[in-house]
mmCIF file of the N, C-alpha and C atoms, coordinates in Angstrom:
data_MODEL
# 
_entry.id   MODEL 
# 
loop_
_atom_site.group_PDB 
_atom_site.id 
_atom_site.type_symbol 
_atom_site.label_atom_id 
_atom_site.label_alt_id 
_atom_site.label_comp_id 
_atom_site.label_asym_id 
_atom_site.label_entity_id 
_atom_site.label_seq_id 
_atom_site.pdbx_PDB_ins_code 
_atom_site.Cartn_x 
_atom_site.Cartn_y 
_atom_site.Cartn_z 
_atom_site.occupancy 
_atom_site.B_iso_or_equiv 
_atom_site.pdbx_formal_charge 
_atom_site.auth_seq_id 
_atom_site.auth_comp_id 
_atom_site.auth_asym_id 
_atom_site.auth_atom_id 
_atom_site.pdbx_PDB_model_num 
ATOM 1   N N  . MET A 1 1  ? 0.807   -1.172 0.014   1.00 0.00 ? 1  MET A N  1 
ATOM 2   C CA . MET A 1 1  ? 0.004   0.008  -0.013  1.00 0.00 ? 1  MET A CA 1 
ATOM 3   C C  . MET A 1 1  ? 0.856   1.257  0.007   1.00 0.00 ? 1  MET A C  1 
ATOM 4   N N  . VAL A 1 2  ? 0.428   2.266  -0.676  1.00 0.00 ? 2  VAL A N  1 
ATOM 5   C CA . VAL A 1 2  ? 1.118   3.504  -0.816  1.00 0.00 ? 2  VAL A CA 1 
ATOM 6   C C  . VAL A 1 2  ? 0.190   4.643  -0.347  1.00 0.00 ? 2  VAL A C  1 
ATOM 7   N N  . LYS A 1 3  ? 0.655   5.519  0.577   1.00 0.00 ? 3  LYS A N  1 
ATOM 8   C CA . LYS A 1 3  ? -0.125  6.577  1.029   1.00 0.00 ? 3  LYS A CA 1 
ATOM 9   C C  . LYS A 1 3  ? 0.071   7.714  -0.020  1.00 0.00 ? 3  LYS A C  1 
ATOM 10  N N  . LEU A 1 4  ? -1.031  8.307  -0.487  1.00 0.00 ? 4  LEU A N  1 
ATOM 11  C CA . LEU A 1 4  ? -0.868  9.405  -1.482  1.00 0.00 ? 4  LEU A CA 1 
ATOM 12  C C  . LEU A 1 4  ? -0.620  10.731 -0.828  1.00 0.00 ? 4  LEU A C  1 
ATOM 13  N N  . LYS A 1 5  ? 0.372   11.418 -1.289  1.00 0.00 ? 5  LYS A N  1 
ATOM 14  C CA . LYS A 1 5  ? 0.751   12.740 -0.783  1.00 0.00 ? 5  LYS A CA 1 
ATOM 15  C C  . LYS A 1 5  ? -0.408  13.690 -0.875  1.00 0.00 ? 5  LYS A C  1 
ATOM 16  N N  . GLY A 1 6  ? -0.740  14.372 0.217   1.00 0.00 ? 6  GLY A N  1 
ATOM 17  C CA . GLY A 1 6  ? -1.804  15.288 0.274   1.00 0.00 ? 6  GLY A CA 1 
ATOM 18  C C  . GLY A 1 6  ? -3.194  14.731 0.471   1.00 0.00 ? 6  GLY A C  1 
ATOM 19  N N  . PHE A 1 7  ? -3.295  13.376 0.561   1.00 0.00 ? 7  PHE A N  1 
ATOM 20  C CA . PHE A 1 7  ? -4.551  12.707 0.703   1.00 0.00 ? 7  PHE A CA 1 
ATOM 21  C C  . PHE A 1 7  ? -4.374  11.702 1.894   1.00 0.00 ? 7  PHE A C  1 
ATOM 22  N N  . GLY A 1 8  ? -4.300  12.241 3.146   1.00 0.00 ? 8  GLY A N  1 
ATOM 23  C CA . GLY A 1 8  ? -3.913  11.480 4.327   1.00 0.00 ? 8  GLY A CA 1 
ATOM 24  C C  . GLY A 1 8  ? -4.736  10.249 4.543   1.00 0.00 ? 8  GLY A C  1 
ATOM 25  N N  . ASP A 1 9  ? -6.021  10.164 4.145   1.00 0.00 ? 9  ASP A N  1 
ATOM 26  C CA . ASP A 1 9  ? -6.814  8.970  4.463   1.00 0.00 ? 9  ASP A CA 1 
ATOM 27  C C  . ASP A 1 9  ? -6.982  8.102  3.299   1.00 0.00 ? 9  ASP A C  1 
ATOM 28  N N  . ILE A 1 10 ? -6.254  8.267  2.194   1.00 0.00 ? 10 ILE A N  1 
ATOM 29  C CA . ILE A 1 10 ? -6.418  7.457  0.964   1.00 0.00 ? 10 ILE A CA 1 
ATOM 30  C C  . ILE A 1 10 ? -5.076  6.599  0.804   1.00 0.00 ? 10 ILE A C  1 
ATOM 31  N N  . GLU A 1 11 ? -5.304  5.339  0.608   1.00 0.00 ? 11 GLU A N  1 
ATOM 32  C CA . GLU A 1 11 ? -4.167  4.500  0.240   1.00 0.00 ? 11 GLU A CA 1 
ATOM 33  C C  . GLU A 1 11 ? -4.516  3.812  -1.023  1.00 0.00 ? 11 GLU A C  1 
ATOM 34  N N  . ILE A 1 12 ? -3.529  3.468  -1.792  1.00 0.00 ? 12 ILE A N  1 
ATOM 35  C CA . ILE A 1 12 ? -3.650  2.718  -3.020  1.00 0.00 ? 12 ILE A CA 1 
ATOM 36  C C  . ILE A 1 12 ? -2.717  1.487  -3.017  1.00 0.00 ? 12 ILE A C  1 
ATOM 37  N N  . LYS A 1 13 ? -3.240  0.396  -3.476  1.00 0.00 ? 13 LYS A N  1 
ATOM 38  C CA . LYS A 1 13 ? -2.440  -0.779 -3.574  1.00 0.00 ? 13 LYS A CA 1 
ATOM 39  C C  . LYS A 1 13 ? -2.261  -0.989 -5.121  1.00 0.00 ? 13 LYS A C  1 
ATOM 40  N N  . LYS A 1 14 ? -0.986  -1.253 -5.483  1.00 0.00 ? 14 LYS A N  1 
ATOM 41  C CA . LYS A 1 14 ? -0.703  -1.522 -6.891  1.00 0.00 ? 14 LYS A CA 1 
ATOM 42  C C  . LYS A 1 14 ? -1.173  -2.948 -7.169  1.00 0.00 ? 14 LYS A C  1 
ATOM 43  N N  . ILE A 1 15 ? -1.934  -3.146 -8.054  1.00 0.00 ? 15 ILE A N  1 
ATOM 44  C CA . ILE A 1 15 ? -2.485  -4.484 -8.404  1.00 0.00 ? 15 ILE A CA 1 
ATOM 45  C C  . ILE A 1 15 ? -1.985  -4.860 -9.838  1.00 0.00 ? 15 ILE A C  1 
ATOM 46  N N  . SER A 1 16 ? -2.100  -6.192 -10.095 1.00 0.00 ? 16 SER A N  1 
ATOM 47  C CA . SER A 1 16 ? -1.505  -6.681 -11.303 1.00 0.00 ? 16 SER A CA 1 
ATOM 48  C C  . SER A 1 16 ? -2.063  -6.172 -12.632 1.00 0.00 ? 16 SER A C  1 
ATOM 49  N N  . PHE A 1 17 ? -3.356  -5.695 -12.654 1.00 0.00 ? 17 PHE A N  1 
ATOM 50  C CA . PHE A 1 17 ? -3.851  -5.255 -13.900 1.00 0.00 ? 17 PHE A CA 1 
ATOM 51  C C  . PHE A 1 17 ? -3.332  -3.886 -14.380 1.00 0.00 ? 17 PHE A C  1 
ATOM 52  N N  . MET A 1 18 ? -2.606  -3.184 -13.457 1.00 0.00 ? 18 MET A N  1 
ATOM 53  C CA . MET A 1 18 ? -1.969  -1.870 -13.827 1.00 0.00 ? 18 MET A CA 1 
ATOM 54  C C  . MET A 1 18 ? -0.796  -2.172 -14.579 1.00 0.00 ? 18 MET A C  1 
ATOM 55  N N  . LYS A 1 19 ? -0.821  -1.922 -15.905 1.00 0.00 ? 19 LYS A N  1 
ATOM 56  C CA . LYS A 1 19 ? 0.296   -2.133 -16.796 1.00 0.00 ? 19 LYS A CA 1 
ATOM 57  C C  . LYS A 1 19 ? 0.730   -0.848 -17.409 1.00 0.00 ? 19 LYS A C  1 
ATOM 58  N N  . ASP A 1 20 ? 1.596   -0.960 -18.492 1.00 0.00 ? 20 ASP A N  1 
ATOM 59  C CA . ASP A 1 20 ? 2.137   0.224  -19.163 1.00 0.00 ? 20 ASP A CA 1 
ATOM 60  C C  . ASP A 1 20 ? 1.017   1.091  -19.782 1.00 0.00 ? 20 ASP A C  1 
ATOM 61  N N  . GLY A 1 21 ? 0.047   0.496  -20.186 1.00 0.00 ? 21 GLY A N  1 
ATOM 62  C CA . GLY A 1 21 ? -1.065  1.278  -20.820 1.00 0.00 ? 21 GLY A CA 1 
ATOM 63  C C  . GLY A 1 21 ? -1.816  2.077  -19.774 1.00 0.00 ? 21 GLY A C  1 
ATOM 64  N N  . SER A 1 22 ? -1.660  1.817  -18.513 1.00 0.00 ? 22 SER A N  1 
ATOM 65  C CA . SER A 1 22 ? -2.483  2.554  -17.566 1.00 0.00 ? 22 SER A CA 1 
ATOM 66  C C  . SER A 1 22 ? -2.028  4.000  -17.423 1.00 0.00 ? 22 SER A C  1 
ATOM 67  N N  . ILE A 1 23 ? -0.757  4.220  -17.670 1.00 0.00 ? 23 ILE A N  1 
ATOM 68  C CA . ILE A 1 23 ? -0.265  5.686  -17.638 1.00 0.00 ? 23 ILE A CA 1 
ATOM 69  C C  . ILE A 1 23 ? -0.912  6.412  -18.785 1.00 0.00 ? 23 ILE A C  1 
ATOM 70  N N  . VAL A 1 24 ? -1.013  5.761  -19.951 1.00 0.00 ? 24 VAL A N  1 
ATOM 71  C CA . VAL A 1 24 ? -1.651  6.425  -21.103 1.00 0.00 ? 24 VAL A CA 1 
ATOM 72  C C  . VAL A 1 24 ? -3.175  6.737  -20.769 1.00 0.00 ? 24 VAL A C  1 
ATOM 73  N N  . ARG A 1 25 ? -3.809  5.785  -20.104 1.00 0.00 ? 25 ARG A N  1 
ATOM 74  C CA . ARG A 1 25 ? -5.197  5.967  -19.751 1.00 0.00 ? 25 ARG A CA 1 
ATOM 75  C C  . ARG A 1 25 ? -5.339  7.082  -18.726 1.00 0.00 ? 25 ARG A C  1 
ATOM 76  N N  . LEU A 1 26 ? -4.440  7.099  -17.711 1.00 0.00 ? 26 LEU A N  1 
ATOM 77  C CA . LEU A 1 26 ? -4.438  8.247  -16.696 1.00 0.00 ? 26 LEU A CA 1 
ATOM 78  C C  . LEU A 1 26 ? -4.252  9.513  -17.412 1.00 0.00 ? 26 LEU A C  1 
ATOM 79  N N  . ASN A 1 27 ? -3.385  9.677  -18.358 1.00 0.00 ? 27 ASN A N  1 
ATOM 80  C CA . ASN A 1 27 ? -3.214  10.842 -19.137 1.00 0.00 ? 27 ASN A CA 1 
ATOM 81  C C  . ASN A 1 27 ? -4.434  11.294 -19.851 1.00 0.00 ? 27 ASN A C  1 
ATOM 82  N N  . GLN A 1 28 ? -5.129  10.312 -20.402 1.00 0.00 ? 28 GLN A N  1 
ATOM 83  C CA . GLN A 1 28 ? -6.357  10.654 -21.124 1.00 0.00 ? 28 GLN A CA 1 
ATOM 84  C C  . GLN A 1 28 ? -7.412  11.180 -20.197 1.00 0.00 ? 28 GLN A C  1 
ATOM 85  N N  . VAL A 1 29 ? -7.557  10.570 -19.068 1.00 0.00 ? 29 VAL A N  1 
ATOM 86  C CA . VAL A 1 29 ? -8.540  11.069 -18.056 1.00 0.00 ? 29 VAL A CA 1 
ATOM 87  C C  . VAL A 1 29 ? -8.118  12.501 -17.599 1.00 0.00 ? 29 VAL A C  1 
ATOM 88  N N  . ILE A 1 30 ? -6.883  12.694 -17.309 1.00 0.00 ? 30 ILE A N  1 
ATOM 89  C CA . ILE A 1 30 ? -6.389  13.986 -16.843 1.00 0.00 ? 30 ILE A CA 1 
ATOM 90  C C  . ILE A 1 30 ? -6.775  15.064 -17.926 1.00 0.00 ? 30 ILE A C  1 
ATOM 91  N N  . ALA A 1 31 ? -6.506  14.705 -19.143 1.00 0.00 ? 31 ALA A N  1 
ATOM 92  C CA . ALA A 1 31 ? -6.801  15.648 -20.265 1.00 0.00 ? 31 ALA A CA 1 
ATOM 93  C C  . ALA A 1 31 ? -8.237  16.055 -20.320 1.00 0.00 ? 31 ALA A C  1 
ATOM 94  N N  . ILE A 1 32 ? -9.113  15.000 -20.157 1.00 0.00 ? 32 ILE A N  1 
ATOM 95  C CA . ILE A 1 32 ? -10.560 15.244 -20.125 1.00 0.00 ? 32 ILE A CA 1 
ATOM 96  C C  . ILE A 1 32 ? -10.930 16.134 -18.964 1.00 0.00 ? 32 ILE A C  1 
ATOM 97  N N  . LEU A 1 33 ? -10.378 15.877 -17.808 1.00 0.00 ? 33 LEU A N  1 
ATOM 98  C CA . LEU A 1 33 ? -10.721 16.750 -16.669 1.00 0.00 ? 33 LEU A CA 1 
ATOM 99  C C  . LEU A 1 33 ? -10.205 18.031 -16.699 1.00 0.00 ? 33 LEU A C  1 
ATOM 100 N N  . GLU A 1 34 ? -9.109  18.263 -17.304 1.00 0.00 ? 34 GLU A N  1 
ATOM 101 C CA . GLU A 1 34 ? -8.532  19.602 -17.497 1.00 0.00 ? 34 GLU A CA 1 
ATOM 102 C C  . GLU A 1 34 ? -9.437  20.409 -18.485 1.00 0.00 ? 34 GLU A C  1 
ATOM 103 N N  . GLY A 1 35 ? -10.208 19.774 -19.315 1.00 0.00 ? 35 GLY A N  1 
ATOM 104 C CA . GLY A 1 35 ? -11.105 20.534 -20.282 1.00 0.00 ? 35 GLY A CA 1 
ATOM 105 C C  . GLY A 1 35 ? -12.381 20.917 -19.501 1.00 0.00 ? 35 GLY A C  1 
ATOM 106 N N  . LEU A 1 36 ? -12.636 20.441 -18.315 1.00 0.00 ? 36 LEU A N  1 
ATOM 107 C CA . LEU A 1 36 ? -13.878 20.800 -17.598 1.00 0.00 ? 36 LEU A CA 1 
ATOM 108 C C  . LEU A 1 36 ? -13.700 22.054 -16.829 1.00 0.00 ? 36 LEU A C  1 
ATOM 109 N N  . GLU A 1 37 ? -14.714 22.609 -16.238 1.00 0.00 ? 37 GLU A N  1 
ATOM 110 C CA . GLU A 1 37 ? -14.630 23.717 -15.414 1.00 0.00 ? 37 GLU A CA 1 
ATOM 111 C C  . GLU A 1 37 ? -13.759 23.398 -14.186 1.00 0.00 ? 37 GLU A C  1 
ATOM 112 N N  . PRO A 1 38 ? -12.804 24.132 -13.869 1.00 0.00 ? 38 PRO A N  1 
ATOM 113 C CA . PRO A 1 38 ? -11.792 23.825 -12.859 1.00 0.00 ? 38 PRO A CA 1 
ATOM 114 C C  . PRO A 1 38 ? -12.326 24.069 -11.418 1.00 0.00 ? 38 PRO A C  1 
ATOM 115 N N  . THR A 1 39 ? -13.263 23.146 -11.003 1.00 0.00 ? 39 THR A N  1 
ATOM 116 C CA . THR A 1 39 ? -13.728 23.256 -9.644  1.00 0.00 ? 39 THR A CA 1 
ATOM 117 C C  . THR A 1 39 ? -12.728 22.603 -8.649  1.00 0.00 ? 39 THR A C  1 
ATOM 118 N N  . LYS A 1 40 ? -12.940 22.851 -7.392  1.00 0.00 ? 40 LYS A N  1 
ATOM 119 C CA . LYS A 1 40 ? -12.070 22.311 -6.404  1.00 0.00 ? 40 LYS A CA 1 
ATOM 120 C C  . LYS A 1 40 ? -12.021 20.750 -6.536  1.00 0.00 ? 40 LYS A C  1 
ATOM 121 N N  . GLU A 1 41 ? -13.123 20.110 -6.738  1.00 0.00 ? 41 GLU A N  1 
ATOM 122 C CA . GLU A 1 41 ? -13.214 18.621 -6.938  1.00 0.00 ? 41 GLU A CA 1 
ATOM 123 C C  . GLU A 1 41 ? -12.403 18.176 -8.082  1.00 0.00 ? 41 GLU A C  1 
ATOM 124 N N  . ILE A 1 42 ? -12.553 18.865 -9.221  1.00 0.00 ? 42 ILE A N  1 
ATOM 125 C CA . ILE A 1 42 ? -11.772 18.421 -10.392 1.00 0.00 ? 42 ILE A CA 1 
ATOM 126 C C  . ILE A 1 42 ? -10.292 18.633 -10.189 1.00 0.00 ? 42 ILE A C  1 
ATOM 127 N N  . LYS A 1 43 ? -9.895  19.758 -9.519  1.00 0.00 ? 43 LYS A N  1 
ATOM 128 C CA . LYS A 1 43 ? -8.441  20.042 -9.252  1.00 0.00 ? 43 LYS A CA 1 
ATOM 129 C C  . LYS A 1 43 ? -7.893  18.891 -8.314  1.00 0.00 ? 43 LYS A C  1 
ATOM 130 N N  . ASP A 1 44 ? -8.666  18.476 -7.341  1.00 0.00 ? 44 ASP A N  1 
ATOM 131 C CA . ASP A 1 44 ? -8.291  17.455 -6.405  1.00 0.00 ? 44 ASP A CA 1 
ATOM 132 C C  . ASP A 1 44 ? -8.143  16.092 -7.150  1.00 0.00 ? 44 ASP A C  1 
ATOM 133 N N  . CYS A 1 45 ? -9.071  15.803 -8.054  1.00 0.00 ? 45 CYS A N  1 
ATOM 134 C CA . CYS A 1 45 ? -9.049  14.560 -8.753  1.00 0.00 ? 45 CYS A CA 1 
ATOM 135 C C  . CYS A 1 45 ? -7.820  14.559 -9.685  1.00 0.00 ? 45 CYS A C  1 
ATOM 136 N N  . ILE A 1 46 ? -7.492  15.630 -10.385 1.00 0.00 ? 46 ILE A N  1 
ATOM 137 C CA . ILE A 1 46 ? -6.311  15.737 -11.179 1.00 0.00 ? 46 ILE A CA 1 
ATOM 138 C C  . ILE A 1 46 ? -5.134  15.489 -10.351 1.00 0.00 ? 46 ILE A C  1 
ATOM 139 N N  . GLN A 1 47 ? -5.030  16.076 -9.165  1.00 0.00 ? 47 GLN A N  1 
ATOM 140 C CA . GLN A 1 47 ? -3.864  15.924 -8.269  1.00 0.00 ? 47 GLN A CA 1 
ATOM 141 C C  . GLN A 1 47 ? -3.742  14.489 -7.891  1.00 0.00 ? 47 GLN A C  1 
ATOM 142 N N  . LEU A 1 48 ? -4.873  13.802 -7.507  1.00 0.00 ? 48 LEU A N  1 
ATOM 143 C CA . LEU A 1 48 ? -4.814  12.422 -7.144  1.00 0.00 ? 48 LEU A CA 1 
ATOM 144 C C  . LEU A 1 48 ? -4.355  11.531 -8.308  1.00 0.00 ? 48 LEU A C  1 
ATOM 145 N N  . LEU A 1 49 ? -4.817  11.790 -9.529  1.00 0.00 ? 49 LEU A N  1 
ATOM 146 C CA . LEU A 1 49 ? -4.451  10.991 -10.689 1.00 0.00 ? 49 LEU A CA 1 
ATOM 147 C C  . LEU A 1 49 ? -2.970  11.268 -10.941 1.00 0.00 ? 49 LEU A C  1 
ATOM 148 N N  . GLU A 1 50 ? -2.419  12.380 -10.825 1.00 0.00 ? 50 GLU A N  1 
ATOM 149 C CA . GLU A 1 50 ? -0.973  12.698 -10.969 1.00 0.00 ? 50 GLU A CA 1 
ATOM 150 C C  . GLU A 1 50 ? -0.152  11.859 -9.916  1.00 0.00 ? 50 GLU A C  1 
ATOM 151 N N  . GLU A 1 51 ? -0.686  11.796 -8.732  1.00 0.00 ? 51 GLU A N  1 
ATOM 152 C CA . GLU A 1 51 ? 0.117   11.012 -7.696  1.00 0.00 ? 51 GLU A CA 1 
ATOM 153 C C  . GLU A 1 51 ? 0.077   9.501  -8.098  1.00 0.00 ? 51 GLU A C  1 
ATOM 154 N N  . ILE A 1 52 ? -1.062  9.061  -8.550  1.00 0.00 ? 52 ILE A N  1 
ATOM 155 C CA . ILE A 1 52 ? -1.165  7.624  -9.073  1.00 0.00 ? 52 ILE A CA 1 
ATOM 156 C C  . ILE A 1 52 ? -0.162  7.371  -10.145 1.00 0.00 ? 52 ILE A C  1 
ATOM 157 N N  . LYS A 1 53 ? -0.096  8.366  -11.118 1.00 0.00 ? 53 LYS A N  1 
ATOM 158 C CA . LYS A 1 53 ? 0.913   8.235  -12.196 1.00 0.00 ? 53 LYS A CA 1 
ATOM 159 C C  . LYS A 1 53 ? 2.282   8.071  -11.703 1.00 0.00 ? 53 LYS A C  1 
ATOM 160 N N  . LYS A 1 54 ? 2.608   8.770  -10.653 1.00 0.00 ? 54 LYS A N  1 
ATOM 161 C CA . LYS A 1 54 ? 4.018   8.685  -10.080 1.00 0.00 ? 54 LYS A CA 1 
ATOM 162 C C  . LYS A 1 54 ? 4.224   7.282  -9.574  1.00 0.00 ? 54 LYS A C  1 
ATOM 163 N N  . ILE A 1 55 ? 3.253   6.723  -8.920  1.00 0.00 ? 55 ILE A N  1 
ATOM 164 C CA . ILE A 1 55 ? 3.389   5.347  -8.396  1.00 0.00 ? 55 ILE A CA 1 
ATOM 165 C C  . ILE A 1 55 ? 3.615   4.373  -9.623  1.00 0.00 ? 55 ILE A C  1 
ATOM 166 N N  . GLU A 1 56 ? 2.839   4.545  -10.675 1.00 0.00 ? 56 GLU A N  1 
ATOM 167 C CA . GLU A 1 56 ? 2.934   3.616  -11.813 1.00 0.00 ? 56 GLU A CA 1 
ATOM 168 C C  . GLU A 1 56 ? 4.286   3.799  -12.510 1.00 0.00 ? 56 GLU A C  1 
ATOM 169 N N  . GLU A 1 57 ? 4.876   4.987  -12.532 1.00 0.00 ? 57 GLU A N  1 
ATOM 170 C CA . GLU A 1 57 ? 6.162   5.110  -13.161 1.00 0.00 ? 57 GLU A CA 1 
ATOM 171 C C  . GLU A 1 57 ? 7.309   4.591  -12.384 1.00 0.00 ? 57 GLU A C  1 
ATOM 172 N N  . ILE A 1 58 ? 7.148   4.439  -11.062 1.00 0.00 ? 58 ILE A N  1 
ATOM 173 C CA . ILE A 1 58 ? 8.176   3.821  -10.221 1.00 0.00 ? 58 ILE A CA 1 
ATOM 174 C C  . ILE A 1 58 ? 8.425   2.417  -10.561 1.00 0.00 ? 58 ILE A C  1 
ATOM 175 N N  . ASP A 1 59 ? 7.336   1.662  -10.747 1.00 0.00 ? 59 ASP A N  1 
ATOM 176 C CA . ASP A 1 59 ? 7.486   0.252  -11.030 1.00 0.00 ? 59 ASP A CA 1 
ATOM 177 C C  . ASP A 1 59 ? 7.766   -0.039 -12.411 1.00 0.00 ? 59 ASP A C  1 
# 
Protein backbone atom coordinates (compact mmCIF):
# COMPACT_ATOMS: atom_id res chain seq x y z
CA MET A 1 0.00 0.00 0.00
CA VAL A 2 1.14 3.53 -0.76
CA LYS A 3 -0.15 6.63 1.01
CA LEU A 4 -0.89 9.37 -1.48
CA LYS A 5 0.74 12.73 -0.80
CA GLY A 6 -1.82 15.32 0.25
CA PHE A 7 -4.52 12.71 0.75
CA GLY A 8 -3.93 11.48 4.31
CA ASP A 9 -6.78 9.00 4.47
CA ILE A 10 -6.41 7.42 1.02
CA GLU A 11 -4.15 4.49 0.28
CA ILE A 12 -3.66 2.72 -3.02
CA LYS A 13 -2.46 -0.79 -3.60
CA LYS A 14 -0.70 -1.53 -6.87
CA ILE A 15 -2.46 -4.47 -8.43
CA SER A 16 -1.49 -6.72 -11.29
CA PHE A 17 -3.83 -5.27 -13.93
CA MET A 18 -2.02 -1.91 -13.81
CA LYS A 19 0.33 -2.16 -16.77
CA ASP A 20 2.15 0.19 -19.16
CA GLY A 21 -1.07 1.31 -20.82
CA SER A 22 -2.47 2.54 -17.54
CA ILE A 23 -0.27 5.66 -17.63
CA VAL A 24 -1.67 6.43 -21.07
CA ARG A 25 -5.21 6.00 -19.74
CA LEU A 26 -4.44 8.20 -16.75
CA ASN A 27 -3.14 10.90 -19.10
CA GLN A 28 -6.35 10.65 -21.15
CA VAL A 29 -8.54 11.05 -18.07
CA ILE A 30 -6.42 13.98 -16.85
CA ALA A 31 -6.77 15.68 -20.24
CA ILE A 32 -10.56 15.25 -20.13
CA LEU A 33 -10.73 16.65 -16.59
CA GLU A 34 -8.55 19.62 -17.54
CA GLY A 35 -11.11 20.47 -20.22
CA LEU A 36 -13.86 20.82 -17.60
CA GLU A 37 -14.65 23.77 -15.40
CA PRO A 38 -11.81 23.87 -12.84
CA THR A 39 -13.74 23.27 -9.62
CA LYS A 40 -12.04 22.26 -6.39
CA GLU A 41 -13.20 18.66 -6.90
CA ILE A 42 -11.79 18.52 -10.43
CA LYS A 43 -8.46 19.95 -9.27
CA ASP A 44 -8.32 17.43 -6.40
CA CYS A 45 -9.07 14.59 -8.78
CA ILE A 46 -6.33 15.69 -11.19
CA GLN A 47 -3.88 15.93 -8.29
CA LEU A 48 -4.84 12.42 -7.16
CA LEU A 49 -4.40 11.03 -10.67
CA GLU A 50 -0.98 12.70 -10.95
CA GLU A 51 0.06 11.00 -7.70
CA ILE A 52 -1.14 7.63 -9.03
CA LYS A 53 0.88 8.22 -12.20
CA LYS A 54 4.00 8.70 -10.08
CA ILE A 55 3.38 5.34 -8.41
CA GLU A 56 2.91 3.69 -11.82
CA GLU A 57 6.15 5.18 -13.16
CA ILE A 58 8.19 3.86 -10.22
CA ASP A 59 7.46 0.22 -11.02
